[in-house]
C-alpha positions in Angstrom: 2.4 10.8 3.4 4.5 9.0 0.8 3.9 5.9 -1.4 6.5 3.9 -3.2 5.8 3.4 -6.8 7.8 2.3 -9.8 8.6 5.1 -12.3 6.4 3.4 -14.9 3.5 3.6 -12.4 4.1 7.3 -11.9 4.1 7.9 -15.7 0.9 5.8 -16.1 -0.8 7.7 -13.3 0.3 11.0 -14.8 -1.4 10.0 -18.0 -4.7 9.8 -16.0 -4.1 13.1 -14.2 -1.1 15.5 -13.7 -1.7 15.3 -9.9 -0.7 11.9 -8.7 -3.2 11.9 -5.8 -6.1 12.6 -8.2 -4.8 10.0 -10.6 -4.9 7.4 -7.8 -8.4 8.4 -6.8 -9.5 8.3 -10.5 -8.1 4.8 -10.9 -9.7 3.6 -7.7 -13.1 5.0 -8.7 -12.8 3.4 -12.1 -11.9 0.0 -10.8 -14.4 0.0 -7.9 -17.2 0.8 -10.4 -15.9 -1.9 -12.7 -16.0 -4.7 -10.2 -17.1 -5.3 -6.6 -14.5 -5.0 -3.9 -12.8 -8.1 -2.9 -9.9 -8.8 -0.5 -6.5 -9.3 -1.9 -5.8 -13.0 -2.8 -3.3 -13.0 0.1 -2.9 -10.9 3.3 -0.7 -8.6 1.3 -0.3 -8.5 -2.5 1.0 -6.5 -5.3 -2.0 -5.2 -7.2 -1.4 -4.1 -10.7 -2.5 -0.5 -11.6 -1.4 -0.8 -15.2 1.6 -1.2 -17.4 3.4 -3.6 -15.0 3.1 -1.2 -12.1 1.8 -2.2 -8.7 0.7 -1.0 -5.3 1.2 -3.0 -2.1 -2.3 -3.8 -1.0 -3.3 -5.4 2.3 -6.4 -6.9 3.8 -7.6 -4.3 6.3 -9.1 -7.0 8.5 -5.6 -8.3 9.3 -3.5 -5.1 9.5 -4.3 -2.5 12.1 -1.2 -0.4 12.3 2.4 -0.2 11.2 4.7 2.6 12.5 5.3 5.3 9.9 2.8 3.7 7.4 -0.6 4.8 6.4 -3.2 2.4 5.1 -5.1 4.3 2.4 -8.5 2.6 1.9 -9.4 1.3 -1.6 -12.5 -0.5 -0.4 -14.1 -1.9 2.8 -11.5 -4.7 2.8 -8.4 -3.3 1.0 -5.9 -0.6 1.5 -2.7 0.3 -0.2 0.4 1.2 1.9 1.6 4.8 1.9 4.7 5.8 3.8 5.1 8.9 5.9 7.4 11.6 4.4 11.0 10.7 3.9 10.5 7.0 4.3 11.3 4.2 1.9 11.3 0.4 1.5 13.7 -0.2 4.3 11.5 1.8 6.7 8.5 -0.3 5.7 10.4 -3.5 6.5 11.5 -2.0 9.9 7.9 -1.0 10.6 6.9 -4.6 10.1 9.7 -5.9 12.4 8.6 -3.3 15.0 5.0 -4.4 14.8 6.0 -8.0 15.2 7.9 -7.1 18.3 4.7 -5.7 19.8 2.6 -8.7 18.8 4.1 -11.3 21.1 1.1 -13.7 21.4 0.2 -15.8 18.4 -2.7 -14.2 16.5 -4.1 -13.8 13.0 -2.6 -10.3 12.8 0.9 -11.5 14.0 0.9 -14.3 11.3 -0.2 -11.8 8.6 2.4 -9.2 9.6 5.1 -12.0 9.6 4.0 -13.1 6.1 4.1 -9.4 5.0 7.7 -9.2 6.2 8.6 -12.3 4.3 6.9 -11.0 1.2 8.6 -7.6 1.4 11.9 -9.4 1.6 11.1 -11.5 -1.5 10.0 -8.5 -3.5 13.1 -6.5 -2.4 15.4 -9.3 -3.6 13.5 -9.8 -6.9 15.8 -8.4 -9.6 12.7 -7.6 -11.8 11.3 -5.1 -9.2 12.4 -1.7 -8.1 10.9 0.5 -5.4 10.5 4.2 -5.9 9.1 6.7 -3.4 6.6 9.3 -4.5 4.4 11.6 -2.5 0.6 11.5 -2.6 -1.9 14.0 -1.3 -5.0 12.8 0.4 -7.8 15.4 0.6 -10.3 14.7 3.3 -13.5 16.5 4.3 -13.3 18.2 7.6 -15.5 16.9 10.4 -17.2 19.9 12.0 -18.2 19.6 15.6 
């Protein structure tokens, strides 16, 4: 699984922990203890993780699946987007377009996915933003039968 982060975000996360996955978990635990979880102000938003670095965070009630994209839970209502290996920003935009193709009938999810596509395009065209792909490792407990 891969997540796209600005270089400054990677450096800030490494100051928390040398392993980026643990740094993200540490940051999430710190922020979730500091304040109660709340959905992003929009369906999809850039959420600052420090020093002008952001994660793309979505409202999990509106986004159910995007091809090649994992939604890593931050809370009961939020998840940040992590890309499958060897994928980048263009793949994320294509995943949104693919999902829109499958959601033909008007719905809350279709409107949210369309808005995410518009937002991704705006962020990509913003000269003040850059998109970097970094890998993260998710460690999960095994479910024994």
